[in-house]
N, C-alpha and C positions, 0 to 999 in steps of 0.2 A: 542757608534755609530760613533762617530767623527774618531777614529782610523781606525775602519771598513771601513768607507766611503773612506778615502784617501788611505787605502791600495788596495782597488778596483777601484781607480779613472780612471784607464786605461779601465774599462770594463764599459763603460756607462750604459748598462741596468742593472747592478747589483748596481752601484753607485745611479743610478737615484732612483732605487726602495728603495733603503737604505734611501735617502734622502727625498722621499715621505712618507716613514714609519714614520720618525722622525718628519715630517712637521704634519702628523696626530695626532701622540702622542702628539705633543706640543699644538696643536689645542684644543685637549681634556682635556689637562692639563691646558689651558689658561696660558702657559710659553712663553710669548711674546718675550723674547731674543731668545729662541730656535726657535720660528717661524722665527723670521728674519734670524738666522743663518740658517735655513734649506732652505729658499729661496736662500740664496747665495750659498750654496752647490748645489741647482737645477741649478742654473746659470753656476755653473763648469761644469756640464754635458750637456749644450748646449754652450759651449764656442765659437764655431765657426758658432753659428746661430744667427744673431743680432736680429731677430725679438723675438724669444723666450726668448733668453739671457737676452733682455732687460727688458721681461715682468717680469720675475722672479727677476731681480734686482729692477725694479719698486715696486713690492710688498715689498721686503725687505726695501727698503727706507722709502716708507708710513708707514711701521710697526714701523719703529725705530724712525721715526717722532712724531708717535702718542705716543708713550711709553717713548721717550727721552732716547733712547739706543745711545748715542752721538759716542761710538766707532764702533758700527755696521753701523752707519749711514755714518761716514767717510769711512768706507771700502766698503759700497754701491756705494757710489758716485765715489770712487777712480776705483772701478771696471768697473761701467758703462762709465767712461770716457777712459778706455783702450779699452773697447768694441767700442765706438764711433771711437777713433782714428784708430782702425784697419779697419774700415771700411770708412775711409776717412771723417770723420765728424769732422773737426779740432774744428770748434767753439763750438759745443755741448760738445766735449771732454774738452776744456780747461775750459768751464764754471763747469763742475762738478769735474774737478781736484780743481778749487778754492773754490766750495763749501765743497769739501772733507776736505781741509786745515783748514776751520773754526772750524771743529769739532773735531781737533785732536791736543795732545800737542807736543811740540817740541821735548821732552823726547822720543816720540814713533819712532819705527823705520819706520812706516808707512809714517811719516810726511815728510821723506826724498825722499821715493819713490814718493809721491805725487808731491813734489816739483821738483824731477829729470823729470818727465813726463810733467811738465810745461815747463819745459828747452827745452824739445826736441819739443814741438809744437813751443816755440818761436823760435828755429832754422828753422823750417819749414817755419815760415812766415817771415823770415829774420828780427827778432829783437834779433839780434846775441848779443849786449852787455848786454842786460838783461838776455839771457840765459846763457852767461858767467858767470854772478853773480851767477847766481843761481846754476850752477855746481860748483863754488867754494865753496859755501856753503856746498854743498853736500860732496866735497872732504875733507874740513876740518872736517867734522862731520866725516866720516869715518876713517880719519886718528887718529882721537881722541878715537876710538873704541879700545879696547884690542883685543876682539872677534868680529869683523865686519861682515857684510855679503860680501863675496868674489864677488859674482856676481855684486852685485850693485856698489862696488867700482870699479869693472873693466867697468860696464857701465858709470860710471861718468868720468873716465879716457878718454874713448872714446868720450863721450859729449865735455869735455874740448879741445881735439885735434881737433875735427870737428870746435867748435866755433873759436879757434885761428887761423885755416885756413881760414875760411870765413872772419876774421877780418886782412888778410894777415899778421897774426904774426907767422910766419912759424918756426922759431927757437923755441918759446914756443909750438908750435904744435908738433915739434919733440920731446922736452922733455918729454910731457906727453905721446906721443905714445911710446917712448921708456921705459919710467915707466909702462905703461900698459903690454906692451910685456915682461919685465922682471918679473913682477908681476905673470901674466898668466902662464909664464913658470915655475915659482918657485911651483906654486900648480897644474902642470901639466894638464892645462886646455888650449885645442886646440886653443880657441878663441886668442891666441897671434896673428893668421893669420888676424885677424880683423886689429890690430895695423901695421902689415905689408901692408896692403891693403891700410890704410888710409895715413902711411907715402909715399906709392907709388905716391898718389894725392898729396902731400904736395911736394915731391920732383919735380913732375912736374912743378907745380906752381912756384918752385925756379928756373927752366930752367935745372934742372938735368936730363936730358932725358932717360940717360942709366940707373942710378939708380932707376927712376921711373918705367921703364919698367922691371927691375930685381924684385922689391917689387912687381909690380902688377901681373907679371906672378906666383910668388910665392904663392899669396893669392888665385888665381882662383879657385884651388879645393876644399879649405875650404868653399868659397861662394858658390859654387856648391852643395857640400855635406850637407852644412847646409841650403840650400833652402833660403838662403839669396839674393833674385833676385834683390832687390833694389840697395844694393850695388855692385853686380855682374854688373848689367847695367851700373853703373857709372865706374867700373872697365874697362868694354869694351869702354866705352867713352874716357877714358883718354889714353888707350892703341890704339885708333883710333888717338887722337891727338899726340900721341907720333909719329907714323908712318907718320902722316902729317909732322910732324917737319923733319922727316928723308928723306921726298920726296917719300915714298913707297905708292902711291895712291890704289894699290890693296889691300894690307894688312888692309889700311886705311878704306877704303869702306867696306871691310869684316867685321872690328869690330864695325863700326857704324852700320851695319846690323844686328849684334848680339843684339845691344841696342834694334833695332826694333823688333826682335825676342822676345824679353823679353815682349815688350808692348804688342804684338800679344797673349802672353801666358797668361800675366795677366791683361791687360786692365788698367794698372797702369803706370804712366810715372813720373820720377823726374824731375822737372823744370831744373836742372842743365845739363841733358843730351838732352834737346832741340835741342842745335845746330848740333846735330848729322843729325838731318833730312836736316838742311840749307848744312851741307857739302856735303850730298848725292844729294840734288837738283842741287847744282853747277856742282858736278862731272858730271851728266847725261846731263846737260845743256853745258858742254864743248864738250860733246860727240856727241851734238844734238840728243840726245834721247828723243824725246818728250813724247813717251809713258810712260817712266820710271819717267821724270820729272812730270808729272801730276799725276801719282801714289803718288809719295812721297808728293807732294804739298796738295794733299787731306789727306794724312796721318797726315801731320804737322797740318792742319786745324783742324782734330779730337784731335790731340795731345794738342793745344792750348786751344781747348773748356775745355778738362779734366783739364788742368792745372789751368785755371781760374776758374772752379767751386770749385776745392779744396783749391787753394791758392788765394783766392780774395784780401787778404791783401799784397799780394808780390809786390815789386817794379815794375813798368812797364820797368824798366832797361833790365830785362831778354830778352826782345824782341829788340834785337839789329838791326837786317837787315831786318828782314821781321815781319811788323805787319800785323795785320788779313786783313785789306783793301788791302795792298798791295798783299798779299797771294791770296785773291779772284780774284785781278785782273790778276795776274799771272796764276791763273787757268783757267779764262775765255779766256785769249790769247791763252793758251797751247790747251784748247778744240777748239778754231775755227782755231787754226792752224793745228791740227790733223783732224779736220771735212773738210777742203779746201783738206788736202792730199788725203783723202780717195774720195772726189769727183773726184780729177783729176785721180786717178787711177782707178776709175770705166768705165772711158771712154777707157780704155787701153786695147786692145787685149792680151797683155802680163798678164795683172791681170787676165783676164778671164780663161785663160790657167793655170796660177797659182792657181787658185781658185779651180778648177778641180782638180789639182794635189794634192793640200792641203786636198780637200774632200776625196780623195782616200785613202790618207795618214791616214786620220783621222779613216776612214771606218777600214783600215788595223789594226791601233793601237788599236781601240776599240774591233775589233774580237781578236785579241792578247791578250788585257788586260784581256777581260772577259773568255778568255779560261785559262790564267794565274790564275785568280781568282778561277775558277773551279777546277783547280789541288791544289791550297793553301787550298781551303775549304775541298776536299777530303783527304789531307795530315791532316788537322786539325782533321777531325773525326777520321782517322786511329789511330793518336797518342792517342785519347780520349778512343778508344776501347780497345787498346792495353797496356795503363797503368796498372802497377801493384801495385801502392801506390797512395792514393789520390793526393799526392803532387810530382807526377814523372813530370808532366809539368813543374811546377814550378822550379825544380832544378834538372837538370839532370847530370850537370857537377861539380862534386864535387872532382875530381882529379887535381892534381895542379903539376906542374913541380918542382922536389925537390929543385932546387936552389932558387928558388922563395920562397919556405917554409923557406929555410935557411936565407933569407933577411929578414922575418918577424920580427925578434928581439922582441918576445913575449913568456914569458913562455908557454909551451905547456898546462900545466893545466889551465891558462886563456883562451887558444885558445879552447881547449876542452868544458870550461864552456860557452864560448861565442856560440861557434858551437850548444851546447845542448840546450841554450836559444832560438836561431835562430830555431831550430828544433820545440821546443815548439811553438814558433812565428808564424811558417809556418802552424803548424798542426791546430791551434786553429783559424786561417784566421784572426791574429790581423793586418795584413797588411791593410784591408780595412777600418782601423781607420783613420778618418778625422783628418788633422793636423799632421799627423805623420812625424816627421824629425829625424835626425841622434843622435840629442841630447837626445830626449825622447824615441828612442828605445835604446841607450846606458845606460840609466837611467835604464830601463826594464831588460836589460841583465847585471844589476851590474859591468859595466864597464865605460870607459870613449869613447868620440866620436871618438879619433884617433885609438885606438884600434880595435873598432867595424868597422871602414872604413877599416882598414888594413885587417882585416879577411875577410870581404865581397868582399874586392877586390882581395885577394889570391885565398880564398876557393870557392867563387861563380863566381869569374872571372867577376865582374860587379862592376860599382859604386853603390852606397848606393841608387840613385834615379832609376837607370836601375833596380835593383835588387826588389825595393818594386813596381814599375811600371809592372815588368813582373809577380811577383805574383798576383796582381791585375785582369791583363789581364787573365791570366790562369784560376783564380776563375771566372772572367766573362764568358770566354768559356763555362766551364762545366755548369755554372748556365743557361746559354741561352739554351743549349741543353736539360737539365733535368728539367727545370722550366718554363710551360707554361705561367704562370702568368708573369713572369719575361721578358719573351719574347716581351711582349706586352708593356712593361715600353718605354717611350722616352728615347732618348739619354742621353738626361741631368739627368734624373732620375737613369738611370743605373750608369753613371760617378758619381753622388752623392752617389749611393747606395755601390759603391765599393770603395770610398775614396777620389776621384778626388776633386779637389776644383772647376773645371769647365770642360765644356763639351769638349772645345777645347784641352786642355792639354790631357784629357781622348782619344780622338780621334784619336790624334798623335800618342799616346802610343800604342792604339788598332793596328793600321795600321803598326806601328814600328815592332811589336811584330808577327803579323799573316800575313802582306802583304796583307790582304783585310780589307774592311770597316764592322763596325758593322752591319749596315743595310743589307749589302749582305749577310753577314752571317746569320743574323735572318731570312731573305727570303729564304734562302736555306734550313735551318734547318726547317722551317715550311714546305716547299715543301717536303722535305723528310719523315718527320713525319705525313704529312698529316692533 
């Protein structure tokens, strides 16, 4: 049953039923190891659900403690630590990693996985020397293994590079980044771009801005395709700083605003990119744009609150020019200034005329927008009525320019195999799976991330993220039209149902694909269908 479970792990319904079956059987036979294991497998089917995932891991841990299954107890604590870390609960995560370490021998491979994760959290809370010592232990272990875990070795090299950068040991950082880059290339793993990215950060800190820009640009597509939004945010931050050094204020602000857009999408911000907001505030202060100043001061207050909540133990030195008290004072001044400006303007005849003009323009644009939305809605219904195959809305353009095919540089049999797998992926609606990324889909297609991305870029004429998002939105459109119950879901519930991690990213994807908002589409469908 174990093999059957992991063969079906991508289908959460099937794998969950298998895990429930093994749990019931183990309970009936009083097989306590199997009971504990079944709870761990049930957790794997709720990987992206903090509440349910924790519930099953808690049950596994309690069972393992009671019956002294120390190896399973270590695994339970380790997995729960990972779950806590993914949801920003660093203190709980490190406590579970430390507990896990007590119940596992150094000879076991999981010992070094636990050790590595402790090192990652220590990096987060700026205990960098301790993190470095941990990564060195992991590094020595993996070097001593004849057949080690390639992925864990790559992660360790990445951790060493980051730790050395944080300690301003830039040459050592470059050494490990190069080692990670060469090893990743040797096993045909596209994660070598992560080392390109980290070397870009390193080169900036060394003052080599041209080299930094080159490395950072080369890494952007990989970071986007692998949904590594945290490092993508940091890459944008350093590119903004490069353009600041070059005196290009427009590009500088554009990249700092890209950092902010990732924060809007994820509601997560890494403390290293916090100065982006300070630079934006200064930029608008120099332009005497009070409204934009106030907007980004309020944003920075939110960012500081989130950073404080997650990184309570981080040094206060990250708050260099704007502490919270100063920010609040700045906010109050801007609000007063904005208020006074409005009061003066209210007594002006010019403003009265302007208001009338603006109202007229707004009314015109509202009418125009509603008319455009109506046209978009009718076009959408027409497409649904005329489609010949279930997935016609998802992928209509499969023809590509011949010279693009020639540049693909992949064996045609491999391309055909990937396309067949993608056809199954679309037909079976696997794109609504939560947590889907390019690495996971590549594994399902029996290929690597690089080949999969190239095939999607050429044959689907989209990036990986656009390809998956478009499939999800097309599925949503059909579901809303055909399913009365689904039409009554909240936007958050619809987003969750079709695989999006939050309602904001879903809303952006829906509007980008259809040109109208979900609420408008649902309202019009209800009107049409009575």
